[in-house]
NUKOLKE-675258 format. One record per atom (N, C-alpha, C): x, y, z. Coordinates in steps of 0.001 Angstrom, whole numbers, padded with zeros to 6 digits, always signed. Layout:
N
XYZ;...
This chain:
211
-062499+196324-058669;-063203+195268-058771;-064670+195980-058662;-065017+195238-059788;-066753+195144-060685;-067448+195060-059163;-068521+195885-058878;-069446+194752-058252;-070259+194357-058904;-070839+193266-058145;-071686+192610-058619;-073248+193108-059178;-073595+194031-057803;-074172+193958-057736;-075063+195075-059602;-073728+196329-060042;-074071+196700-061220;-074442+196165-061927;-073912+195011-061612;-073685+194101-063233;-075372+193653-063540;-075629+193228-062039;-077105+192444-062332;-077765+193611-061952;-078073+194803-062275;-078740+196074-062339;-078891+196274-063767;-077962+195520-064610;-077842+195895-066591;-078924+194841-066771;-078159+193210-066432;-078933+192224-066808;-080144+191801-066584;-080549+192887-065330;-082394+192423-065042;-083071+193254-066329;-082724+194143-067108;-083135+194480-067932;-083033+193823-069575;-082117+192847-069061;-081919+192276-070626;-083096+190860-070918;-084213+191780-071185;-085218+190193-071198;-086090+190688-072250;-086968+190501-072970;-087229+190632-074195;-088725+192277-073822;-089200+191940-072660;-090043+192971-072475;-089777+194148-071674;-088110+193802-071023;-087452+195216-070391;-086426+196127-071126;-086523+194496-072033;-084960+195784-073256;-084958+197507-073604;-083633+197997-073430;-083354+199727-074024;-082679+199176-075451;-082467+198123-076011;-081356+198108-076858;-081161+198975-078016;-081316+199755-078578;-081724+200504-079513;-081051+199801-081210;-079974+199008-080915;-079434+198511-081987;-078467+197592-082342;-078779+196683-082858;-077381+195111-082772;-075976+195407-084133;-075691+195205-084669;-074601+195064-085381;-073730+194119-085404;-073113+193073-086933;-072421+192549-086843;-071994+191780-088314;-070489+191421-087662;-070383+190886-089297;-069918+189149-088914;-070513+188429-089517;-069268+186923-089745;-068045+186985-090467;-067536+186255-089586;-065928+186035-090035;-065528+184486-090540;-065125+184052-091304;-064344+183165-092074;-062884+182713-090980;-062727+181351-091446;-061520+180404-090865;-060032+181480-091092;-060140+182210-092013;-059059+183137-092628;-059252+184514-091978;-060510+184782-091502;-060500+186126-090916;-061149+187007-091721;-061424+186658-092851;-062339+187911-093446;-063543+187384-093138;-063978+188788-093839;-065970+189702-093599;-066502+188381-094244;-067496+187558-093765;-068274+187083-094860;-069796+187402-095009;-070241+188402-094406;-071164+189422-093981;-071480+190055-093467;-072247+191429-093224;-072310+191791-091704;-074184+192425-091982;-074428+192712-090444;-075784+193213-090322;-075094+194422-089819;-076780+195203-089852;-076676+196625-088648;-078922+196712-088967;-079148+195999-087671;-080434+196727-087822;-081010+197161-086495;-081987+197857-086810;-082817+198252-085316;-082971+197129-084244;-083002+197162-083267;-082948+195932-082720;-084556+195339-082404;-085278+196096-082329;-086939+196083-081935;-087255+195531-083341;-086545+196122-084016;-087312+195396-085458;-086872+193811-085531;-086093+192547-084510;-085701+191371-084926;-087224+191232-084332;-086934+189497-084707;-088223+188964-084533;-087907+188224-083198;-089261+188126-082237;-089545+187738-080759;-088377+186534-080706;-088037+185550-081146;-086848+184717-081615;-085981+185169-081195;-085292+185591-082424;-083827+187140-082895;-083718+187389-081306;-084319+188385-080534;-084533+189325-079860;-083857+188530-078957;-084936+187138-078705;-084204+186481-076932;-083070+185453-077484;-082797+185211-078297;-081776+184713-079166;-080221+185446-078967;-080363+186870-079685;-079400+188270-079181;-078945+188700-078314;-080473+188534-076865;-080266+189238-075132;-079826+188539-074391;-079549+186641-075018;-079334+185965-074102;-077077+186243-074554;-076816+186896-075914;-075938+186842-076060;-075224+187457-075301;-075417+188271-075636;-075283+189923-074400;-075083+189858-073462;-076293+189194-072660;-076350+189431-071106;-074788+188147-070723;-074819+187448-071595;-073690+186137-071428;-072623+187582-070728;-072573+188108-071253;-070574+189178-070938;-071426+189821-069397;-071871+190386-069503;-071985+191077-067526;-072520+190347-067111;-073467+188790-067811;-074002+187797-065917;-072980+186876-065460;-071795+187152-066742;-070513+186357-066198;-070109+186256-064873;-069020+185624-064404;-068566+185436-063099;-068112+186850-062925;-067873+187833-062033;-067364+188928-061696;-065555+188744-061011;-065015+189449-061465;-063715+189725-061723;-062678+188185-061548;-063667+187563-062251;-063167+186318-062804;-063188+185828-064475;-064207+185947-064299;-063852+185787-066546;-064716+187381-066473;-064955+188167-066238;-064921+189655-065877;-064497+190183-065360;-063652+191031-066336;-062582+191693-065440;-062921+193561-065412;-061997+194310-065053;-062381+195594-065537;-061094+195957-066076;-060659+196752-066577;-059945+197094-067512;-059402+198812-067168;-058564+199540-067072;-058396+200945-067314;-057837+201955-069091;-057767+201822-069373;-057718+202547-070568;-056836+203721-070510;-055468+203240-070454;-054488+204589-069817;-054682+205174-070934;-054678+207062-070795;-053989+208291-070647;-054049+208794-072445;-052272+207541-072708;-051999+207903-073475;-052678+206643-075028;-053693+206304-074755;-055001+205594-075618;-055862+205873-075497;-056051+206701-075368;-057594+207831-075796;-057533+208987-076533;-056229+209088-077315;-056382+210196-078314;-056656+210081-080086;-056490+211351-080270;-057162+210962-081744;-056647+209662-082164;-057076+208962-083137;-056560+208181-083630;-057053+206616-083039;-057580+206826-082038;-057354+205966-080605;-058523+204558-080703;-058569+203253-080488;-059842+202934-080795;-060755+203222-078827;-059990+204379-078481;-060876+204708-077614;-062173+205447-078447;-061163+206491-079368;-062172+207666-080278;-063157+206565-081093;-062309+205647-081120;-063396+204553-082231;-064869+204944-081257;-064561+204322-080662;-065731+202882-080010;-066945+204472-078824;-066335+206170-079009;-066987+206620-079103;-067672+207069-079487;-067109+207218-080989;-068152+207253-081927;-069466+206610-081907;-068814+204980-082501;-069480+204323-082568;-071152+204298-081447;-071147+204767-080203;-071090+205111-079245;-072106+206238-079403;-071712+207143-079652;-072436+208902-080280;-073212+208489-081732;-073482+208004-082728;-074122+207589-083458;-074889+206136-083469;-074733+205710-082415;-075555+204580-081910;-075333+202963-082775;-074397+202843-083263;-074357+202100-084148;-074646+202004-085359;-074827+203452-086276;-075334+203914-087376;-074620+203780-088373;-073230+204509-087931;-072078+204542-089326;-071649+203106-089836;-072021+202589-090771;-071450+201629-091102;-070327+201079-091032;-069350+202687-091843;-067938+203059-091695;-067099+202601-090823;-067576+202978-089552;-066856+202865-088041;-066825+201692-087837;-068880+200830-088114;-068407+199324-088010;-067565+198537-089118;-067543+198781-089730;-066584+198414-090597;-064861+198096-090230;-064380+199149-089666;-063042+199777-089595;-063026+199083-088100;-064138+198853-087291;-064091+198165-085848;-063990+196754-086124;-064328+195534-087064;-064865+194429-087484;-063276+194537-087944;-062446+194957-088803;-061793+194381-089286;-060470+194957-088281;-060552+195907-087065;-059324+195828-086643;-059855+194509-085248;-060627+194198-084413;-060982+193259-083496;-060335+191859-084570;-060811+191681-085844;-060225+190438-085939;-058519+190189-086363;-057978+191149-086355;-056614+191584-086788;-056435+191113-084929;-057074+191630-084216;-056135+191345-082541;-056513+190016-081927;-057596+188866-082099;-058581+188118-081997;-058121+187227-082386;-057729+186602-081542;-057795+184777-081976;-058284+183304-082748;-059139+183220-083386;-060183+182250-083176;-060025+180905-083621;-060315+179144-083108;-060053+178497-084259;-061674+177946-084795;-061780+178262-086629;-062775+178580-086941;-063511+179991-087084;-064430+179413-087955;-065392+180810-088507;-066434+181536-087110;-066555+182574-086865;-067418+182863-085783;-067176+184498-085697;-068777+185389-085704;-068907+186545-085629;-069101+187229-084430;-068945+188973-085317;-068526+189463-084329;-070086+190231-084308;-070419+190726-083019;-071817+191449-082232;-071600+192160-081779;-071975+193412-081897;-072329+194679-081209;-073917+195274-080892;-074165+195606-079850;-074529+196058-079108;-075313+197848-078596;-076263+198394-078991;-075946+199190-078159;-077502+200004-077252;-076441+200430-076324;-078073+200511-075006;-077864+201685-074395;-078940+202504-074294;-078953+204171-072928;-080136+203189-072298;-079993+203361-070929;-080196+203120-069916;-080676+204248-068883;-081517+204551-068249;-082247+205681-068029;-082105+205157-065785;-081115+205450-065408;-080679+205269-064149;-081260+205366-062792;-082066+205258-062702;-082854+205703-061241;-082279+205963-060030;-082617+207259-059756;-081990+207675-058899;-083005+206200-057051;-082063+206263-056507;-082437+205137-055190;-082066+206094-053945;-082727+205382-052780;-082721+206318-051720;-082223+205095-050860;-081766+205786-049775;-080850+205200-049327;-081279+204275-048949;-082345+203783-049084;-083124+202070-048522;-082576+201146-049834;-082665+201441-050895;-081762+201224-052005;-083228+201630-052771;-084389+201978-052501;-085599+201620-053120;-086017+202899-054314;-086052+202428-055377;-086093+203327-056459;-087263+204701-056456;-086543+205488-056773;-087699+206838-056356;-088560+207175-057756;-087438+206663-059014;-088489+206949-060182;-087791+207400-061333;-087125+208485-060804;-086954+209739-061297;-085144+209070-062180;-085025+209993-063650;-083546+209382-063866;-082532+209819-063277;-081627+209572-063117;-080171+209940-062142;-079370+210450-063268;-078895+209540-064437;-078149+209817-065433;-078521+208589-066226;-078053+209321-067736;-078371+208284-068926;-077035+207110-069106;-077081+206109-069145;-075482+204945-069535;-075636+204442-070225;-075184+205097-071740;-075182+205169-073333;-073865+203987-073224;-074238+202779-073531;-072939+202074-073739;-073480+200667-075110;-071815+200051-075242;-071715+198895-076104;-071093+197784-075533;-072170+196524-075674;-071439+195455-075735;-070766+194441-076836;-069887+194295-076849;-069089+193116-078229;-069068+192023-077619;-069443+190779-078450;-069489+189711-078158;-068857+189078-079674;-067787+188037-078934;-067093+187549-080018;-067167+185984-080065;-068208+184720-080951;-068935+184391-080725;-068203+182907-081712;-068154+181987-081371;-067672+180901-082570;-069068+180726-083125;-069823+180027-084277;-070550+179793-084877;-070919+178408-084253;-071849+178137-084671;-072453+176685-084517;-072952+175671-085875;-073226+176839-086606;-073908+176618-087745;-073569+177148-089184;-074368+177930-089798;-074016+178554-090775;-074673+179729-090675;-073665+180945-090144;-074416+182370-089142;-075140+181670-087949;-074961+181281-087259;-075424+181186-086440;-074310+180689-085052;-074528+182139-084498;-073076+182392-083426;-073863+181560-082500;-072743+180524-081726;-072964+180232-080029;-072648+181586-078091;-072567+180330-077722;-072153+180842-076720;-070665+182395-076517;-070684+183628-075858;-069710+184011-076473;-068180+183349-076070;-067426+183999-076669;-066267+183216-075908;-065489+184630-075429;-065270+185635-075906;-064693+186814-075465;-065259+187887-075699;-064958+189316-075131;-065810+190354-075251;-065920+191249-074130;-066767+192483-074662;-066296+193622-073707;-067244+194925-073592;-067546+194685-072481;-068471+196093-072372;-067834+197374-072005;-068060+198412-072393;-067373+200539-072882;-068816+200588-073074;-068722+201980-072282;-067492+202196-070663;-068012+201334-070064;-067492+201849-069232;-067622+200548-067593;-068909+200849-066839;-069887+200084-066187;-070837+200702-065201;-070185+200311-064056;-070276+201524-062932;-069774+200674-061716;-070200+202198-061223;-070493+201977-059302;-071471+202779-059018;-072425+203433-059160;-072945+202415-059976;-074146+203094-060678;-074606+204544-061761;-072833+204002-061967;-072922+205829-063493;-071562+205081-064243;-070976+205801-064985;-070340+205806-066321;-068515+206033-065926;-068266+205043-066194;-066752+205212-065677;-066198+205083-067515;-066539+206178-067668;-065404+206543-069430;-063794+206102-069678;-063618+205894-068551;-062350+205963-068993;-061755+203784-068811;-062513+203084-068587;-062863+201981-067994;-063622+201044-069016;-062736+199755-069649;-064519+199209-070501;-064228+197458-069354;-065136+196865-069666;-065068+195651-068066;-064819+194288-069376;-063798+193540-069354;-063096+192742-070596;-064143+191597-070122;-064307+189878-071284;-064797+189209-070818;-063694+188192-071391;-063355+187131-070619;-063248+186173-071616;-063762+184821-070484;-064199+184395-072154;-065082+183057-070603;-063798+181356-070101;-063806+181128-069167;-063086+180549-067963;-061935+181253-067870;-061869+182701-067247;-060758+183490-068016;-059130+183006-067916;-059590+182992-069841;-058906+182723-070669;-057860+184083-070958;-056919+183667-070513;-055531+184837-070522;-055647+185267-072106;-055446+184778-072859;-055071+184980-073792;-056230+185782-074713;-057457+186026-074900;-058002+186502-075070;-058311+187509-074190;-057794+187538-073238;-058116+188465-071850;-056786+189544-072802;-055601+189262-072744;-054715+190211-073564;-054952+190287-074738;-055270+189639-075600;-055605+190440-077036;-056980+191479-076968;-057271+191409-075642;-058656+192477-075934;-058040+193556-075459;-057412+193246-074222;-056154+194634-074074;-055615+195321-074974;-054761+194701-075744;-054327+195322-076925;-055008+195668-077763;-056595+195248-077815;-057032+196144-078954;-057642+197468-078234;-058331+197481-076969;-058609+198658-076618;-057240+199292-076080;-055981+199194-076418;-055584+200228-076346;-054598+200358-077665;-055287+200428-078777;-054880+200277-079934;-055078+202183-079876;-053724+202156-081092;-054071+203919-081317;-053494+203639-082775;-053513+204735-082913;-053467+205160-084713;-054472+204112-085995;-055359+204060-084513;-056097+202966-085748;-057566+203417-086966;-057303+205459-086582;-058494+205968-087755;-058126+206768-088379;
């Protein structure tokens, strides 16, 4: 089960003043699931308006209804070997989204698994969070306990030309549980508890032979 406080700890930082997002990358997909353009930029190079808009997209996933729209998912050990989606995500996380070849593979695999009505965007965020040590009374002590490095992926229908709307589904990887990294888990988001997208994302995350 996901602890709501863990998600609130992440989302409290998803403001223009507090964010530590390093990079944002994405792909626009047409109605046939073909790539119609990509982007990959330093998050802080976005305009204030663009940062606010994209922070709202990223925040919508961990801030969604815990254990209803957002559920934990354990990636089986046999789906974590060479050529797995798990390995691809680990490589994307390690390079901080800076490898366009890896991102293109991810977009192609995602569009093979996720089915939406109309055109949409696949948006990926990278963040590093210095998790502070807290005392027994939950008061922050100041120093960092660990660095939680993670990705948020959001699949958003396009509300206009290259204008992503509220996420329809997505995931956070690796999971954040008890204020620490859970490398073998992801948190899967599906708006309105849509089980079709949840199953599609599980199949995507369990992919093997992908790279």
